[in-house]
C-alpha positions as CSV (number, residue, x, y, z in Angstrom):
1,X,124.3,166.8,78.8
2,X,123.5,165.1,75.0
3,X,120.1,165.7,73.0
4,X,118.6,162.4,71.9
5,X,121.8,160.8,72.5
6,X,123.3,162.9,69.4
7,X,126.2,164.8,69.8
8,X,124.6,167.7,67.6
9,X,121.5,169.7,68.4
10,X,120.4,171.7,65.8
11,X,118.9,174.9,66.7
12,X,116.1,176.3,64.6
13,X,113.5,179.4,65.4
14,X,110.1,179.5,65.7
15,X,109.5,179.2,62.2
16,X,111.8,176.1,61.8
17,X,114.4,177.8,60.1
18,X,117.8,176.4,60.8
19,X,120.2,179.1,63.0
20,X,122.9,177.1,63.9
21,X,124.2,173.8,65.9
22,X,125.7,173.1,69.4
23,X,128.0,170.4,70.0
24,X,127.6,168.4,73.1
25,X,131.6,169.2,73.6
26,X,130.8,172.7,73.8
27,X,128.3,172.0,76.8
28,X,129.0,171.8,80.6
29,X,126.9,169.4,83.0
30,X,124.5,172.3,84.6
31,X,125.8,174.9,82.0
32,X,123.8,177.9,82.4
33,X,125.2,179.3,79.0
34,X,122.5,180.7,76.6
35,X,122.5,178.7,73.2
36,X,123.0,181.6,71.6
37,X,126.7,181.7,73.2
38,X,127.6,178.5,72.5
39,X,126.0,177.2,68.9
40,X,127.7,177.3,65.6
41,X,126.0,179.9,63.6
42,X,125.4,178.8,59.6
43,X,126.1,175.3,59.3
44,X,126.7,173.8,55.7
45,X,123.2,172.8,54.4
46,X,121.7,170.7,51.1
47,X,118.7,171.2,49.2
48,X,116.5,168.0,48.8
49,X,117.2,168.0,44.9
50,X,120.7,167.7,45.5
51,X,121.8,164.1,44.2
52,X,122.7,161.8,47.0
53,X,126.1,160.8,45.1
54,X,126.8,164.5,44.8
55,X,126.2,165.0,48.8
56,X,128.4,162.0,49.9
57,X,131.0,163.2,47.7
58,X,130.9,166.9,49.7
59,X,130.5,165.4,53.0
60,X,133.2,162.7,52.2
61,X,135.9,165.2,51.4
62,X,135.2,167.5,54.4
63,X,134.8,164.4,56.8
64,X,131.3,165.5,57.7
65,X,129.3,162.6,59.6
66,X,126.3,164.3,58.5
67,X,124.2,167.2,56.3
68,X,121.3,169.6,57.1
69,X,118.5,169.4,54.3
70,X,117.0,172.7,54.2
71,X,114.4,174.3,51.9
72,X,115.7,177.6,50.0
73,X,114.1,179.8,53.1
74,X,116.5,177.7,55.7
75,X,113.5,175.5,56.9
76,X,114.9,172.5,58.4
77,X,113.9,169.0,56.3
78,X,116.1,166.5,58.1
79,X,119.4,165.1,58.5
80,X,121.5,162.9,56.0
81,X,124.2,160.8,57.7
82,X,127.1,159.6,55.4
83,X,127.4,156.6,56.2
84,X,123.5,155.4,55.6
85,X,123.8,157.7,52.5
86,X,126.8,155.5,51.4
87,X,125.0,152.4,52.3
88,X,122.2,153.6,50.1
89,X,124.1,154.4,47.3
90,X,126.3,151.1,47.5
91,X,123.2,149.4,47.3
92,X,121.6,151.3,44.2
93,X,124.9,150.3,42.7
94,X,124.5,146.6,43.5
95,X,121.0,146.2,42.5
96,X,121.4,147.8,39.0
97,X,124.3,144.6,38.5
98,X,127.5,146.1,36.8
99,X,127.6,148.7,34.0
100,X,127.9,148.1,30.4
101,X,131.7,148.3,30.0
102,X,132.0,145.9,32.8
103,X,129.8,143.3,31.4
104,X,131.8,143.8,28.0
105,X,135.5,143.6,30.0
106,X,133.9,140.2,31.6
107,X,133.1,138.5,28.1
């Protein structure tokens, strides 16, 4: 079974606090095992104020395809996908044009 066509399902409590995650590979069709028995507790999370470049660097070094964004209390805010974040950063760099040093080198 896959949750919303994803390979990972985030487990939250009634207050939307992240408790863990369940990967599709850990589930068998028709499996009656409780989420608590198959979830990975304590996934890595980031706060909303972490710079995107810092987050992408961390994710890249650990080969993380996505990262959870939570408040200080662990309330789920959202998910950042590394590929989309990299595209956003590349788009920002392209829209800013060359850096001053690159302009000086070109002349």
